[in-house]
N, C-alpha and C positions, 0 to 999 in steps of 0.2 A: 257732282263730285263729293258732296257731303250731305248729311242729314239736316244741316242748318239751312233755314230759308234764306234765299238770296238777299232779301231785305235786311236780314239780321247778320249777314256775313261780315259786312264792313264794321258793324258795331262790335261783333265778337273779336274780329281782328284788332280793332282799336283797343279793346280791353287787354288783349295779349301784348300789344305794343307798349301800352302804358306800364304793364307789369314788368316787361323786359327792361324798359327804360329805368324804372325804379330800382330793379335788381342791379343794373349796371352802375347806377349812381351809388348804391349801397356798397357795391364791391370797390368802387373807386375810393369812397370814404374809408372803407376798411383798410385798403392799401395805404392810404395817407396816414391813418392812425398807427399802423404798424411801422411805417417809416419814421414817424415822429417818436414813437416808443423806442425804436432802435437808436435814434439820435440822442434821446434822453439817457438811455443806458450807456452809450458811448461817453457822454458828458460826465455821468457819474463815475464811470470807470477811470476817466482822465483825472477827475478830482481825487479819487481814491489813490490813484497812482502818485499824484503830487504830494498828498499827505504822507503816504508811505515813504516817499523819497526824503521828505523833510525829517521824518522820524529816524530814518536810517542815517542821515547825515549827523543828527544829534548824537546818536549812539556811536557813530564813528569818532566824533570829537572826544567822547568820554572814554573810549577804549582804543587809544592809538596803538597799543601793543598788539591788538587783534585786527589791525587795519587790513592786512592781506586776506585774512580769512573772511572778514566782513565784505570786502570787495568781491570775492568769489561768490559769496552768498547772494550779494546784490545782483550780480550778473545772472545768476540762476533765476532770481525772482523776476528780473526784467524779461527774460526769455519766456517764462511762464505767463506773464501778463500779456505779452504780445500774442501768444497763441490763443489767449482767451478773448481778445478783442474781436467782436464779430466783423466779418468782411462786408463788402457792399451787398445790398439786397439783389437777389436774382431778378433779372428783367424778364417779365412774362408778358408776351404779346397777346392781347385778347382781341377777338373779333369785335369791331365796333358796330353798334346798332345803326342802321341806315335810316332813311326817311320812311315815314308812314305813307306808302303809296300802293299802287295796284299790285306791284310785285310782292310787297309784304303781305297784303291781303290774300293774294292767291296762295302764297307759300303757307300762310297760317291755315287756310282752308284745306290744303292738301294734308297737313299734319292732323287737323281735326278729323278729317275723313278716315284716318288710320287709328282713331281712338285717343289721340292726344288731347289732354285738357289744357286749359289756359296756363295753369301754373307748371306744366310739364314742357312747354315749348322753350327751346334754347336759341340764343342768337346764332350759334354755329349752324343749326338746322335751317333757320331762315336764310342765312347767308348762302348756304349751299344750294338750296332750292331756287333762290333768285338767280344764282349763277347758271344753274342747269337750265332754267327757263330761257334766260337770255342766250345761253350757248346754243340751244336748239331752235332759236328763232329762224335761222335760215332754212333749216329742215322743215319747220312748220310752215313758213311762207311757200315752200315748194309744193305743198299739196293741200294742207288744211285751209289756209286763207283763200286760196284759189277755188277750192271746192265750195266753201261757204259762200263766196261771191257769186258762183254760178247757181247755187241752190236757192239762195235767199231764204224765204220761209216756206218754200214749196216742199212737198213730200219727195222722197227719193223716187227715181224712175230708172228703167233699164238704161236709158241714155246717160243719166248721172253716174251710174255704176261704171259705165264704160270710161267716163272721165276720171273717176276715182282710180280705176285700174291703171290708167296711163300715168296719173300723178304718183301713185305708189311706186311704180317701177322707176319713175324718174328720180324718186327719193332714195333709190337703192335698197328698197325693202326686199327685193328679190322676186323671181318668178314664182317659186313655190309658195312663199308667204302670201304674195298677192293673190294667187289663185285660191288659196284657202280662205282668205278674207272675203273676196268677191263672191265665192260660191256660197258662203254663209249668209252674206247679205242678200243674194238673189233668192235663196231659200226663204228667208224671212220676208222678203218683198212679195213673194208669191202667196204667203199666208196672211198678210195684213198690210194696211197702209202704214208706211214708215215716214214720219216727219223728219225734218232736217236735224232737230235736236236729238230725237230718239235714234236717228241714224248714226250720229257722232258718238252717242253713248254706246251703241252696239259695236261700233268700230273700235272704240277703246277696249271693250271687253274681249274682242277677238284678238287684238294685238297683244294684250296682256296674256291671253291663253298661249299664244305662240311662244312668247318669251319665257313663260313659266314652265313649259313642258320639260325642257332639258334640265332645269333646276330641280324639279320634282323627281325626275328620273334618276338624278344623281343621289338622291336621298339626303342631300345637305342643302337646307334652305339658305343658310348664311355661313360662308366660309370664314372660320376663325381658328386660330391654333388651339389644339387640344392640350390641356394641362396634363402634366405627368409623362409626356412623351416628347421626343424631339420631332418637330414639324419642319420639313424642308420644302421650301417653295422655290422651284426653278422658273426663272423668267426667260422665255425664249421668243424669238421673232426675227424679222429682217432688220437691217440697219435703218435708222432714221425714224422708227416708230415711237421712240421715247422709253426704251426699256430701263436704262440707267436712272433716268429721272423718276420713272414710275416706281422703281425699287426704292429710291430714296423717300418717296412719299409713303410707300407701304411701311418702311422702317419707322417713320414718324407716327403713322397711324397705330402701328403695333405697340411701340414703346409708350405712347401716350395712353394706350388702353391697358397699361400695366402688364404687358408680356415682355419677358426677358428676350431681347432680340440681338441678333448678330448678323453681319453682312459678310458674304464671301465674294471677293472681287475676281470672279473666274473669267471675266472678259479680258484676257491677256493679249488679244489681237489688236484692239484699238488702243492707241498710245495714251489718250487722255481719259480713258474709262476709269482707271484706278483713282486718279486724282479727283475726278468728278464725284466718284462715290465717297471719297473721304470728306469732301465738302458737305455732301448730303448726310453722311454719318455724324459729322460735327453738329449740324443743324438739328438732327433728331436725337442726339446723345446716344448714338449706337456705334459700337466699335466695328472696324473694318479689318478683315483678315485678307492680306494680299501678299504677292510676291513680286518685288520690283525687278527681278531678273528678266533680261531680254528673252523672249520666246519661252516664258515659263509655262509649265504644263497646267492647264486649267484643272485637271483632275487632282493634281498635287495640291493646288490651292484649296480645293474642296476638302481634300483629306485633312489638311491642317485645320481648316475651319471646323470640321466635325470634331476633331480632338479638342479644340478650344471650346466648342459648344457643350461637349459632354462635361468638361471640367467646370464650366460655369453654370451648369444646369439651365441652359438656354431653352426657351419654349419654341422660338422660331428662328430658323436659319434661312436667310434670304440669299439666293445665289444668282448673281448677274452672269449671264453667258454672252459669248460673242454673237454679234448679228450674223445670221446665217441665212442663206437661201436654201429652201427645201430640196433643191436639186444638187447641192454640194454634198456629196457623200462623206467627205472627210470631216466636215463640220457636224454632220448628223451622227457620225461615228463617235465624235468627241462627246456629244451629248449622251450617247449610250454609255460611254466610258464613265462619265460623271455619275450616272445613275447606278452603274455597277459598283462604284466606290461606296456610294451611299448604302446600297443594299448589303454590302459586305461589312461595313463599319457599324451601321445601326440598322439591323434587319427589321426592327420593330418601328422604325421611323415612319411617319405619315408624310408621304411625298405628294406634292401637287406640281404638275407641269402647266404653267399658265402662259398662254400665248398672248403677247401684247400686240394690239392692232391699232393702227391710226385710222380713226373714223373718216377722215378726209380722203382716204384712198378708195372708199366705196367698194366697188366690185373687185378691185385688185386685192383688197383686204380679205374679201370672201374667198378668193382663189388661194391666198396664203393660208387661210384657215383650213381649207379642204386638203391642201398638200401636207401641211404640218400634222394634221389629224391622222394621216396615214402612216407617218414615219416617227412622230415624236411622242406618241401615247399621251395626248393632251387630256387634262382634266377640267380645264376652264379657260375663259378668255377675260382679258382686261381691255376695255375700249378706251383709248385716249383721244385727246384733241377733239372732243365733241363740241367745244365752244367755237362757234363761227362757221361750222360746216353745214352744207345743205344735204349731206349724205348720212345723217344720223340713223336713217332707216336701215343701214347695213346691219345694225344690231339684231334686227328681226331675221334677216337672211342667215346670219351666223347661227342663231338659235334654231331655225327651221331646217336649214339645209345641211348643217354640220352637226346638229344636235349637241352643241357645245354650250354649257351653262355660262352665262356672263356673271363674273364674280365681283368686279370693280369697274367703275367708270371714272374718267377724268374730264373735268370741264373748267380748266383754268391752269395758270402757271404757279399758283401758290402752293405751299407745302401742305395745306389742308384741302386742296382741290382734287383729291382722290377719295372716293367714298365707296363703301359696299353697295353693290347694285340693288336697287329697289324697283321692281317692274312697275308698280303702281305709280310711283313718282316719275319714272321715266316716261311712261305713256301720257300721264297728265301734262308733263312739261312739253311733250312733242305735239299735243293737241290742245295747248293751253288757250287758244283763241275762243274755245267754246266750253 
């Protein structure tokens, strides 16, 4: 995984852990100092207020003839003072540093392998990788653990490749992806003796190549809003895959990355969708444009959202759409109408149509991707609910058989549990037992 010797891995990780712990303690102390400073400033302000009040009362006694004027002046002063008194400090929830264990060590090594230095590792990165590793545990057990148990320390054989083929298909990696991986391994096996550890290393390389291909073909390694233009991201998919929740997490990710973000609640079909989005909007400090009218036109909502986005110089407009089956022509026509509105209102907008898929649906998710790709002009996929499923391999099937770049993945219910897709981290987490 890394260029660091295995004997030194835990020591390196321990140094990173100690640094993160120290940094967290320093941040805590800094917050406490700021809180104390605010309290002291408030105390001084109150004292000043009391002194000024006494002085004003003294002047009032000396100048009874100007009592009315002085009372008016005092009212103005009181209003001014109230406006100047600082409000309660904003509560910022920080990710807490967990225990120094195997998960931390593995996560630190994955970051180190990508060029991260000890002082560049963040608690959020460690937390995410730990969740991803745990989330893919069922997928990993489905083939990696079983394969390693069968292999032991013995070299790969044609029979072990047959076992691997079965296990990959069982993990919903897909027929095409499995054939490609097995063919590459057979070719390597014909050229040289391949030990178990080398075989797993080669397997990781092949899986990463499959996932990376559509990403490289798209010409965009990392999907982020482009500054200076309006970026419109449409989230599409069937009911129940987590579109609205995913959009809320995207809004948080975008706004916390300093992009001006706006949400269009264009799912007017599902009654609770708008209210659900408003909750997510509040959590991520992002405004939601909606129409509470019954049977409101989704395209009209998008029209209003675009007008608002242009006035506010928004970087990213996130559009929630109704859950639709790819066989329902009226819903697919509605999506086409939304795109037409966008093209007309902002012809230079950068539009992304992102298909949200539930990893736990396995091959059904692959069928959805194939159908939507034909009718919805997709530009990427977001894989949700990777935590706890044994079907995480479907990500490879989507990359290979649909040629659809994976842009984001979700592995948890928290607002921070959606991240830009990283093929290296994903494959390492999926094959983390070795």
